[in-house]
PDBQT receptor file of N, H, CA, C and O in Angstrom, charges set to zero:
ATOM      1  N   MET A   1     -52.319-187.797 -87.288  1.00  0.00    +0.000 N 
ATOM      2  CA  MET A   1     -51.268-188.127 -86.345  1.00  0.00    +0.000 C 
ATOM      3  C   MET A   1     -51.237-189.632 -86.089  1.00  0.00    +0.000 C 
ATOM      4  O   MET A   1     -50.163-190.185 -85.851  1.00  0.00    +0.000 OA
ATOM      5  N   LYS A   2     -52.366-190.296 -86.130  1.00  0.00    +0.000 N 
ATOM      6  H   LYS A   2     -53.238-189.846 -86.323  1.00  0.00    +0.000 HD
ATOM      7  CA  LYS A   2     -52.381-191.729 -85.853  1.00  0.00    +0.000 C 
ATOM      8  C   LYS A   2     -51.572-192.522 -86.871  1.00  0.00    +0.000 C 
ATOM      9  O   LYS A   2     -50.871-193.467 -86.508  1.00  0.00    +0.000 OA
ATOM     10  N   ALA A   3     -51.664-192.144 -88.143  1.00  0.00    +0.000 N 
ATOM     11  H   ALA A   3     -52.232-191.376 -88.438  1.00  0.00    +0.000 HD
ATOM     12  CA  ALA A   3     -50.966-192.887 -89.197  1.00  0.00    +0.000 C 
ATOM     13  C   ALA A   3     -49.462-192.641 -89.204  1.00  0.00    +0.000 C 
ATOM     14  O   ALA A   3     -48.701-193.468 -89.707  1.00  0.00    +0.000 OA
ATOM     15  N   HIS A   4     -49.029-191.516 -88.653  1.00  0.00    +0.000 N 
ATOM     16  H   HIS A   4     -49.646-190.844 -88.245  1.00  0.00    +0.000 HD
ATOM     17  CA  HIS A   4     -47.611-191.155 -88.694  1.00  0.00    +0.000 C 
ATOM     18  C   HIS A   4     -47.079-190.797 -87.306  1.00  0.00    +0.000 C 
ATOM     19  O   HIS A   4     -46.231-189.913 -87.184  1.00  0.00    +0.000 OA
ATOM     20  N   TYR A   5     -47.550-191.450 -86.288  1.00  0.00    +0.000 N 
ATOM     21  H   TYR A   5     -48.239-192.168 -86.387  1.00  0.00    +0.000 HD
ATOM     22  CA  TYR A   5     -47.189-191.109 -84.913  1.00  0.00    +0.000 C 
ATOM     23  C   TYR A   5     -45.676-191.209 -84.694  1.00  0.00    +0.000 C 
ATOM     24  O   TYR A   5     -45.051-192.223 -85.007  1.00  0.00    +0.000 OA
ATOM     25  N   ASN A   6     -45.118-190.151 -84.158  1.00  0.00    +0.000 N 
ATOM     26  H   ASN A   6     -45.626-189.328 -83.904  1.00  0.00    +0.000 HD
ATOM     27  CA  ASN A   6     -43.718-190.009 -83.769  1.00  0.00    +0.000 C 
ATOM     28  C   ASN A   6     -42.759-189.972 -84.959  1.00  0.00    +0.000 C 
ATOM     29  O   ASN A   6     -41.560-190.180 -84.777  1.00  0.00    +0.000 OA
ATOM     30  N   TRP A   7     -43.249-189.716 -86.157  1.00  0.00    +0.000 N 
ATOM     31  H   TRP A   7     -44.223-189.547 -86.305  1.00  0.00    +0.000 HD
ATOM     32  CA  TRP A   7     -42.379-189.541 -87.306  1.00  0.00    +0.000 C 
ATOM     33  C   TRP A   7     -41.633-188.219 -87.163  1.00  0.00    +0.000 C 
ATOM     34  O   TRP A   7     -42.109-187.292 -86.509  1.00  0.00    +0.000 OA
ATOM     35  N   ALA A   8     -40.474-188.147 -87.774  1.00  0.00    +0.000 N 
ATOM     36  H   ALA A   8     -40.087-188.900 -88.305  1.00  0.00    +0.000 HD
ATOM     37  CA  ALA A   8     -39.678-186.921 -87.778  1.00  0.00    +0.000 C 
ATOM     38  C   ALA A   8     -40.214-185.963 -88.836  1.00  0.00    +0.000 C 
ATOM     39  O   ALA A   8     -40.572-186.375 -89.939  1.00  0.00    +0.000 OA
ATOM     40  N   ILE A   9     -40.262-184.690 -88.486  1.00  0.00    +0.000 N 
ATOM     41  H   ILE A   9     -39.971-184.355 -87.590  1.00  0.00    +0.000 HD
ATOM     42  CA  ILE A   9     -40.651-183.632 -89.420  1.00  0.00    +0.000 C 
ATOM     43  C   ILE A   9     -39.483-182.656 -89.504  1.00  0.00    +0.000 C 
ATOM     44  O   ILE A   9     -39.073-182.075 -88.499  1.00  0.00    +0.000 OA
ATOM     45  N   MET A  10     -38.957-182.484 -90.699  1.00  0.00    +0.000 N 
ATOM     46  H   MET A  10     -39.290-182.956 -91.515  1.00  0.00    +0.000 HD
ATOM     47  CA  MET A  10     -37.890-181.518 -90.930  1.00  0.00    +0.000 C 
ATOM     48  C   MET A  10     -38.500-180.337 -91.668  1.00  0.00    +0.000 C 
ATOM     49  O   MET A  10     -39.133-180.507 -92.710  1.00  0.00    +0.000 OA
ATOM     50  N   ILE A  11     -38.308-179.146 -91.127  1.00  0.00    +0.000 N 
ATOM     51  H   ILE A  11     -37.794-179.008 -90.281  1.00  0.00    +0.000 HD
ATOM     52  CA  ILE A  11     -38.947-177.941 -91.670  1.00  0.00    +0.000 C 
ATOM     53  C   ILE A  11     -37.884-176.909 -92.032  1.00  0.00    +0.000 C 
ATOM     54  O   ILE A  11     -36.985-176.615 -91.245  1.00  0.00    +0.000 OA
ATOM     55  N   GLU A  12     -38.008-176.369 -93.237  1.00  0.00    +0.000 N 
ATOM     56  H   GLU A  12     -38.739-176.608 -93.877  1.00  0.00    +0.000 HD
ATOM     57  CA  GLU A  12     -37.184-175.228 -93.638  1.00  0.00    +0.000 C 
ATOM     58  C   GLU A  12     -38.064-174.004 -93.383  1.00  0.00    +0.000 C 
ATOM     59  O   GLU A  12     -39.006-173.760 -94.136  1.00  0.00    +0.000 OA
ATOM     60  N   PRO A  13     -37.773-173.231 -92.334  1.00  0.00    +0.000 N 
ATOM     61  CA  PRO A  13     -38.705-172.193 -91.882  1.00  0.00    +0.000 C 
ATOM     62  C   PRO A  13     -38.975-171.049 -92.851  1.00  0.00    +0.000 C 
ATOM     63  O   PRO A  13     -40.077-170.499 -92.841  1.00  0.00    +0.000 OA
ATOM     64  N   ASN A  14     -38.020-170.673 -93.678  1.00  0.00    +0.000 N 
ATOM     65  H   ASN A  14     -37.125-171.120 -93.686  1.00  0.00    +0.000 HD
ATOM     66  CA  ASN A  14     -38.232-169.540 -94.579  1.00  0.00    +0.000 C 
ATOM     67  C   ASN A  14     -39.242-169.849 -95.674  1.00  0.00    +0.000 C 
ATOM     68  O   ASN A  14     -40.012-168.976 -96.073  1.00  0.00    +0.000 OA
ATOM     69  N   SER A  15     -39.245-171.074 -96.156  1.00  0.00    +0.000 N 
ATOM     70  H   SER A  15     -38.620-171.783 -95.831  1.00  0.00    +0.000 HD
ATOM     71  CA  SER A  15     -40.170-171.456 -97.227  1.00  0.00    +0.000 C 
ATOM     72  C   SER A  15     -41.377-172.226 -96.705  1.00  0.00    +0.000 C 
ATOM     73  O   SER A  15     -42.353-172.415 -97.431  1.00  0.00    +0.000 OA
ATOM     74  N   ALA A  16     -41.317-172.672 -95.453  1.00  0.00    +0.000 N 
ATOM     75  H   ALA A  16     -40.524-172.519 -94.864  1.00  0.00    +0.000 HD
ATOM     76  CA  ALA A  16     -42.330-173.534 -94.842  1.00  0.00    +0.000 C 
ATOM     77  C   ALA A  16     -42.393-174.900 -95.523  1.00  0.00    +0.000 C 
ATOM     78  O   ALA A  16     -43.372-175.630 -95.363  1.00  0.00    +0.000 OA
ATOM     79  N   ASP A  17     -41.362-175.244 -96.276  1.00  0.00    +0.000 N 
ATOM     80  H   ASP A  17     -40.567-174.652 -96.406  1.00  0.00    +0.000 HD
ATOM     81  CA  ASP A  17     -41.263-176.564 -96.892  1.00  0.00    +0.000 C 
ATOM     82  C   ASP A  17     -40.937-177.570 -95.791  1.00  0.00    +0.000 C 
ATOM     83  O   ASP A  17     -40.186-177.258 -94.866  1.00  0.00    +0.000 OA
ATOM     84  N   TYR A  18     -41.493-178.764 -95.887  1.00  0.00    +0.000 N 
ATOM     85  H   TYR A  18     -42.103-179.018 -96.639  1.00  0.00    +0.000 HD
ATOM     86  CA  TYR A  18     -41.227-179.768 -94.867  1.00  0.00    +0.000 C 
ATOM     87  C   TYR A  18     -41.205-181.161 -95.475  1.00  0.00    +0.000 C 
ATOM     88  O   TYR A  18     -41.724-181.396 -96.566  1.00  0.00    +0.000 OA
ATOM     89  N   VAL A  19     -40.583-182.086 -94.730  1.00  0.00    +0.000 N 
ATOM     90  H   VAL A  19     -40.161-181.896 -93.844  1.00  0.00    +0.000 HD
ATOM     91  CA  VAL A  19     -40.512-183.493 -95.113  1.00  0.00    +0.000 C 
ATOM     92  C   VAL A  19     -40.798-184.302 -93.858  1.00  0.00    +0.000 C 
ATOM     93  O   VAL A  19     -40.308-183.967 -92.780  1.00  0.00    +0.000 OA
ATOM     94  N   ILE A  20     -41.587-185.365 -93.986  1.00  0.00    +0.000 N 
ATOM     95  H   ILE A  20     -41.985-185.637 -94.862  1.00  0.00    +0.000 HD
ATOM     96  CA  ILE A  20     -41.800-186.262 -92.857  1.00  0.00    +0.000 C 
ATOM     97  C   ILE A  20     -41.325-187.654 -93.258  1.00  0.00    +0.000 C 
ATOM     98  O   ILE A  20     -41.444-188.056 -94.416  1.00  0.00    +0.000 OA
ATOM     99  N   ASP A  21     -40.790-188.379 -92.290  1.00  0.00    +0.000 N 
ATOM    100  H   ASP A  21     -40.694-188.053 -91.350  1.00  0.00    +0.000 HD
ATOM    101  CA  ASP A  21     -40.311-189.739 -92.511  1.00  0.00    +0.000 C 
ATOM    102  C   ASP A  21     -40.176-190.400 -91.139  1.00  0.00    +0.000 C 
ATOM    103  O   ASP A  21     -39.878-189.721 -90.156  1.00  0.00    +0.000 OA
ATOM    104  N   PRO A  22     -40.388-191.706 -91.061  1.00  0.00    +0.000 N 
ATOM    105  CA  PRO A  22     -40.217-192.364 -89.757  1.00  0.00    +0.000 C 
ATOM    106  C   PRO A  22     -38.766-192.353 -89.285  1.00  0.00    +0.000 C 
ATOM    107  O   PRO A  22     -38.506-192.438 -88.085  1.00  0.00    +0.000 OA
ATOM    108  N   ASN A  23     -37.822-192.248 -90.218  1.00  0.00    +0.000 N 
ATOM    109  H   ASN A  23     -38.034-192.178 -91.193  1.00  0.00    +0.000 HD
ATOM    110  CA  ASN A  23     -36.405-192.210 -89.888  1.00  0.00    +0.000 C 
ATOM    111  C   ASN A  23     -35.916-190.760 -89.971  1.00  0.00    +0.000 C 
ATOM    112  O   ASN A  23     -35.949-190.168 -91.050  1.00  0.00    +0.000 OA
ATOM    113  N   PRO A  24     -35.465-190.178 -88.858  1.00  0.00    +0.000 N 
ATOM    114  CA  PRO A  24     -35.054-188.773 -88.888  1.00  0.00    +0.000 C 
ATOM    115  C   PRO A  24     -33.870-188.500 -89.808  1.00  0.00    +0.000 C 
ATOM    116  O   PRO A  24     -33.778-187.416 -90.383  1.00  0.00    +0.000 OA
ATOM    117  N   GLU A  25     -32.973-189.454 -89.955  1.00  0.00    +0.000 N 
ATOM    118  H   GLU A  25     -33.048-190.335 -89.488  1.00  0.00    +0.000 HD
ATOM    119  CA  GLU A  25     -31.831-189.250 -90.842  1.00  0.00    +0.000 C 
ATOM    120  C   GLU A  25     -32.274-189.163 -92.297  1.00  0.00    +0.000 C 
ATOM    121  O   GLU A  25     -31.757-188.345 -93.057  1.00  0.00    +0.000 OA
ATOM    122  N   VAL A  26     -33.228-189.999 -92.684  1.00  0.00    +0.000 N 
ATOM    123  H   VAL A  26     -33.648-190.664 -92.066  1.00  0.00    +0.000 HD
ATOM    124  CA  VAL A  26     -33.758-189.968 -94.048  1.00  0.00    +0.000 C 
ATOM    125  C   VAL A  26     -34.497-188.662 -94.292  1.00  0.00    +0.000 C 
ATOM    126  O   VAL A  26     -34.342-188.054 -95.352  1.00  0.00    +0.000 OA
ATOM    127  N   ALA A  27     -35.295-188.223 -93.334  1.00  0.00    +0.000 N 
ATOM    128  H   ALA A  27     -35.422-188.717 -92.473  1.00  0.00    +0.000 HD
ATOM    129  CA  ALA A  27     -36.021-186.964 -93.468  1.00  0.00    +0.000 C 
ATOM    130  C   ALA A  27     -35.043-185.804 -93.627  1.00  0.00    +0.000 C 
ATOM    131  O   ALA A  27     -35.265-184.912 -94.445  1.00  0.00    +0.000 OA
ATOM    132  N   PHE A  28     -33.969-185.813 -92.853  1.00  0.00    +0.000 N 
ATOM    133  H   PHE A  28     -33.788-186.538 -92.188  1.00  0.00    +0.000 HD
ATOM    134  CA  PHE A  28     -32.984-184.744 -92.949  1.00  0.00    +0.000 C 
ATOM    135  C   PHE A  28     -32.302-184.751 -94.313  1.00  0.00    +0.000 C 
ATOM    136  O   PHE A  28     -32.096-183.690 -94.903  1.00  0.00    +0.000 OA
ATOM    137  N   GLN A  29     -31.954-185.915 -94.815  1.00  0.00    +0.000 N 
ATOM    138  H   GLN A  29     -32.121-186.776 -94.336  1.00  0.00    +0.000 HD
ATOM    139  CA  GLN A  29     -31.322-186.004 -96.136  1.00  0.00    +0.000 C 
ATOM    140  C   GLN A  29     -32.250-185.471 -97.228  1.00  0.00    +0.000 C 
ATOM    141  O   GLN A  29     -31.802-184.787 -98.148  1.00  0.00    +0.000 OA
ATOM    142  N   LYS A  30     -33.541-185.785 -97.124  1.00  0.00    +0.000 N 
ATOM    143  H   LYS A  30     -33.905-186.341 -96.377  1.00  0.00    +0.000 HD
ATOM    144  CA  LYS A  30     -34.507-185.323 -98.122  1.00  0.00    +0.000 C 
ATOM    145  C   LYS A  30     -34.638-183.803 -98.119  1.00  0.00    +0.000 C 
ATOM    146  O   LYS A  30     -34.638-183.184 -99.183  1.00  0.00    +0.000 OA
ATOM    147  N   ILE A  31     -34.749-183.194 -96.941  1.00  0.00    +0.000 N 
ATOM    148  H   ILE A  31     -34.748-183.697 -96.077  1.00  0.00    +0.000 HD
ATOM    149  CA  ILE A  31     -34.901-181.736 -96.882  1.00  0.00    +0.000 C 
ATOM    150  C   ILE A  31     -33.594-181.042 -97.256  1.00  0.00    +0.000 C 
ATOM    151  O   ILE A  31     -33.614-179.959 -97.842  1.00  0.00    +0.000 OA
ATOM    152  N   ARG A  32     -32.462-181.654 -96.925  1.00  0.00    +0.000 N 
ATOM    153  H   ARG A  32     -32.445-182.534 -96.449  1.00  0.00    +0.000 HD
ATOM    154  CA  ARG A  32     -31.159-181.088 -97.269  1.00  0.00    +0.000 C 
ATOM    155  C   ARG A  32     -30.955-181.064 -98.784  1.00  0.00    +0.000 C 
ATOM    156  O   ARG A  32     -30.290-180.163 -99.295  1.00  0.00    +0.000 OA
ATOM    157  N   GLN A  33     -31.508-182.029 -99.507  1.00  0.00    +0.000 N 
ATOM    158  H   GLN A  33     -32.048-182.761 -99.092  1.00  0.00    +0.000 HD
ATOM    159  CA  GLN A  33     -31.418-182.028-100.965  1.00  0.00    +0.000 C 
ATOM    160  C   GLN A  33     -32.154-180.832-101.555  1.00  0.00    +0.000 C 
ATOM    161  O   GLN A  33     -31.704-180.242-102.537  1.00  0.00    +0.000 OA
ATOM    162  N   LYS A  34     -33.279-180.480-100.956  1.00  0.00    +0.000 N 
ATOM    163  H   LYS A  34     -33.644-180.959-100.158  1.00  0.00    +0.000 HD
ATOM    164  CA  LYS A  34     -34.072-179.346-101.441  1.00  0.00    +0.000 C 
ATOM    165  C   LYS A  34     -33.483-178.007-101.009  1.00  0.00    +0.000 C 
ATOM    166  O   LYS A  34     -33.548-177.026-101.749  1.00  0.00    +0.000 OA
ATOM    167  N   HIS A  35     -32.907-177.971 -99.811  1.00  0.00    +0.000 N 
ATOM    168  H   HIS A  35     -32.854-178.769 -99.209  1.00  0.00    +0.000 HD
ATOM    169  CA  HIS A  35     -32.406-176.727 -99.219  1.00  0.00    +0.000 C 
ATOM    170  C   HIS A  35     -31.002-176.979 -98.648  1.00  0.00    +0.000 C 
ATOM    171  O   HIS A  35     -30.848-177.122 -97.434  1.00  0.00    +0.000 OA
ATOM    172  N   PRO A  36     -29.984-177.035 -99.508  1.00  0.00    +0.000 N 
ATOM    173  CA  PRO A  36     -28.647-177.440 -99.052  1.00  0.00    +0.000 C 
ATOM    174  C   PRO A  36     -27.972-176.505 -98.049  1.00  0.00    +0.000 C 
ATOM    175  O   PRO A  36     -27.108-176.947 -97.291  1.00  0.00    +0.000 OA
ATOM    176  N   ASN A  37     -28.342-175.230 -98.028  1.00  0.00    +0.000 N 
ATOM    177  H   ASN A  37     -29.044-174.871 -98.643  1.00  0.00    +0.000 HD
ATOM    178  CA  ASN A  37     -27.651-174.277 -97.144  1.00  0.00    +0.000 C 
ATOM    179  C   ASN A  37     -28.538-173.699 -96.049  1.00  0.00    +0.000 C 
ATOM    180  O   ASN A  37     -28.115-172.803 -95.318  1.00  0.00    +0.000 OA
ATOM    181  N   ALA A  38     -29.739-174.190 -95.931  1.00  0.00    +0.000 N 
ATOM    182  H   ALA A  38     -30.083-174.918 -96.525  1.00  0.00    +0.000 HD
ATOM    183  CA  ALA A  38     -30.686-173.623 -94.969  1.00  0.00    +0.000 C 
ATOM    184  C   ALA A  38     -30.542-174.252 -93.589  1.00  0.00    +0.000 C 
ATOM    185  O   ALA A  38     -30.033-175.363 -93.438  1.00  0.00    +0.000 OA
ATOM    186  N   ARG A  39     -30.999-173.520 -92.602  1.00  0.00    +0.000 N 
ATOM    187  H   ARG A  39     -31.413-172.618 -92.724  1.00  0.00    +0.000 HD
ATOM    188  CA  ARG A  39     -31.130-174.089 -91.259  1.00  0.00    +0.000 C 
ATOM    189  C   ARG A  39     -32.422-174.889 -91.235  1.00  0.00    +0.000 C 
ATOM    190  O   ARG A  39     -33.442-174.444 -91.763  1.00  0.00    +0.000 OA
ATOM    191  N   ILE A  40     -32.384-176.054 -90.634  1.00  0.00    +0.000 N 
ATOM    192  H   ILE A  40     -31.556-176.416 -90.205  1.00  0.00    +0.000 HD
ATOM    193  CA  ILE A  40     -33.521-176.955 -90.630  1.00  0.00    +0.000 C 
ATOM    194  C   ILE A  40     -33.998-177.151 -89.185  1.00  0.00    +0.000 C 
ATOM    195  O   ILE A  40     -33.195-177.359 -88.275  1.00  0.00    +0.000 OA
ATOM    196  N   MET A  41     -35.292-177.083 -89.000  1.00  0.00    +0.000 N 
ATOM    197  H   MET A  41     -35.944-176.914 -89.739  1.00  0.00    +0.000 HD
ATOM    198  CA  MET A  41     -35.889-177.312 -87.691  1.00  0.00    +0.000 C 
ATOM    199  C   MET A  41     -36.470-178.733 -87.661  1.00  0.00    +0.000 C 
ATOM    200  O   MET A  41     -37.170-179.140 -88.588  1.00  0.00    +0.000 OA
ATOM    201  N   GLU A  42     -36.179-179.472 -86.604  1.00  0.00    +0.000 N 
ATOM    202  H   GLU A  42     -35.610-179.141 -85.851  1.00  0.00    +0.000 HD
ATOM    203  CA  GLU A  42     -36.699-180.835 -86.470  1.00  0.00    +0.000 C 
ATOM    204  C   GLU A  42     -37.758-180.881 -85.384  1.00  0.00    +0.000 C 
ATOM    205  O   GLU A  42     -37.579-180.331 -84.297  1.00  0.00    +0.000 OA
ATOM    206  N   MET A  43     -38.861-181.542 -85.693  1.00  0.00    +0.000 N 
ATOM    207  H   MET A  43     -39.007-181.989 -86.576  1.00  0.00    +0.000 HD
ATOM    208  CA  MET A  43     -39.931-181.767 -84.729  1.00  0.00    +0.000 C 
ATOM    209  C   MET A  43     -40.366-183.222 -84.846  1.00  0.00    +0.000 C 
ATOM    210  O   MET A  43     -39.917-183.936 -85.742  1.00  0.00    +0.000 OA
ATOM    211  N   ARG A  44     -41.234-183.661 -83.948  1.00  0.00    +0.000 N 
ATOM    212  H   ARG A  44     -41.599-183.080 -83.220  1.00  0.00    +0.000 HD
ATOM    213  CA  ARG A  44     -41.824-184.991 -84.006  1.00  0.00    +0.000 C 
ATOM    214  C   ARG A  44     -43.330-184.858 -84.089  1.00  0.00    +0.000 C 
ATOM    215  O   ARG A  44     -43.916-183.953 -83.497  1.00  0.00    +0.000 OA
ATOM    216  N   LEU A  45     -43.943-185.750 -84.815  1.00  0.00    +0.000 N 
ATOM    217  H   LEU A  45     -43.466-186.486 -85.296  1.00  0.00    +0.000 HD
ATOM    218  CA  LEU A  45     -45.394-185.746 -84.941  1.00  0.00    +0.000 C 
ATOM    219  C   LEU A  45     -45.974-186.536 -83.761  1.00  0.00    +0.000 C 
ATOM    220  O   LEU A  45     -46.213-187.740 -83.861  1.00  0.00    +0.000 OA
ATOM    221  N   ASN A  46     -46.194-185.840 -82.651  1.00  0.00    +0.000 N 
ATOM    222  H   ASN A  46     -46.001-184.862 -82.569  1.00  0.00    +0.000 HD
ATOM    223  CA  ASN A  46     -46.787-186.428 -81.450  1.00  0.00    +0.000 C 
ATOM    224  C   ASN A  46     -47.462-185.315 -80.658  1.00  0.00    +0.000 C 
ATOM    225  O   ASN A  46     -47.604-184.197 -81.152  1.00  0.00    +0.000 OA
ATOM    226  N   GLU A  47     -47.867-185.612 -79.465  1.00  0.00    +0.000 N 
ATOM    227  H   GLU A  47     -47.751-186.520 -79.064  1.00  0.00    +0.000 HD
ATOM    228  CA  GLU A  47     -48.611-184.643 -78.662  1.00  0.00    +0.000 C 
ATOM    229  C   GLU A  47     -47.823-183.383 -78.333  1.00  0.00    +0.000 C 
ATOM    230  O   GLU A  47     -48.397-182.299 -78.238  1.00  0.00    +0.000 OA
ATOM    231  N   THR A  48     -46.505-183.519 -78.159  1.00  0.00    +0.000 N 
ATOM    232  H   THR A  48     -46.039-184.400 -78.237  1.00  0.00    +0.000 HD
ATOM    233  CA  THR A  48     -45.686-182.374 -77.754  1.00  0.00    +0.000 C 
ATOM    234  C   THR A  48     -44.899-181.758 -78.889  1.00  0.00    +0.000 C 
ATOM    235  O   THR A  48     -44.556-180.577 -78.829  1.00  0.00    +0.000 OA
ATOM    236  N   GLY A  49     -44.602-182.532 -79.927  1.00  0.00    +0.000 N 
ATOM    237  H   GLY A  49     -44.880-183.491 -79.976  1.00  0.00    +0.000 HD
ATOM    238  CA  GLY A  49     -43.746-182.044 -80.997  1.00  0.00    +0.000 C 
ATOM    239  C   GLY A  49     -42.266-182.084 -80.647  1.00  0.00    +0.000 C 
ATOM    240  O   GLY A  49     -41.414-181.720 -81.458  1.00  0.00    +0.000 OA
ATOM    241  N   ALA A  50     -41.970-182.533 -79.430  1.00  0.00    +0.000 N 
ATOM    242  H   ALA A  50     -42.662-182.829 -78.771  1.00  0.00    +0.000 HD
ATOM    243  CA  ALA A  50     -40.594-182.540 -78.969  1.00  0.00    +0.000 C 
ATOM    244  C   ALA A  50     -39.780-183.643 -79.623  1.00  0.00    +0.000 C 
ATOM    245  O   ALA A  50     -40.286-184.725 -79.921  1.00  0.00    +0.000 OA
ATOM    246  N   VAL A  51     -38.499-183.341 -79.838  1.00  0.00    +0.000 N 
ATOM    247  H   VAL A  51     -38.087-182.462 -79.595  1.00  0.00    +0.000 HD
ATOM    248  CA  VAL A  51     -37.577-184.301 -80.424  1.00  0.00    +0.000 C 
ATOM    249  C   VAL A  51     -36.929-185.137 -79.329  1.00  0.00    +0.000 C 
ATOM    250  O   VAL A  51     -36.668-186.323 -79.528  1.00  0.00    +0.000 OA
ATOM    251  N   GLY A  52     -36.672-184.544 -78.203  1.00  0.00    +0.000 N 
ATOM    252  H   GLY A  52     -36.884-183.580 -78.042  1.00  0.00    +0.000 HD
ATOM    253  CA  GLY A  52     -36.011-185.262 -77.105  1.00  0.00    +0.000 C 
ATOM    254  C   GLY A  52     -36.250-184.542 -75.798  1.00  0.00    +0.000 C 
ATOM    255  O   GLY A  52     -37.096-183.652 -75.710  1.00  0.00    +0.000 OA
ATOM    256  N   ARG A  53     -35.512-184.925 -74.801  1.00  0.00    +0.000 N 
ATOM    257  H   ARG A  53     -34.825-185.647 -74.873  1.00  0.00    +0.000 HD
ATOM    258  CA  ARG A  53     -35.653-184.298 -73.482  1.00  0.00    +0.000 C 
ATOM    259  C   ARG A  53     -34.694-183.138 -73.349  1.00  0.00    +0.000 C 
ATOM    260  O   ARG A  53     -33.586-183.163 -73.885  1.00  0.00    +0.000 OA
ATOM    261  N   ILE A  54     -35.132-182.122 -72.630  1.00  0.00    +0.000 N 
ATOM    262  H   ILE A  54     -36.032-182.102 -72.195  1.00  0.00    +0.000 HD
ATOM    263  CA  ILE A  54     -34.273-180.971 -72.358  1.00  0.00    +0.000 C 
ATOM    264  C   ILE A  54     -33.662-181.151 -70.985  1.00  0.00    +0.000 C 
ATOM    265  O   ILE A  54     -32.895-180.300 -70.534  1.00  0.00    +0.000 OA
TER     266      ILE A  54
């Protein structure tokens, strides 16, 4: 977690495939190339895993 703190993690839940990148848009583009029609879950690599505030 120290080396990649607060990076975006995009996860395709059915395959458990994931991509991490410091830029969430880049991470989303990378996972979308692999899984063009799947629903993608976004998390952050930090203490909570939260993407934003609710």
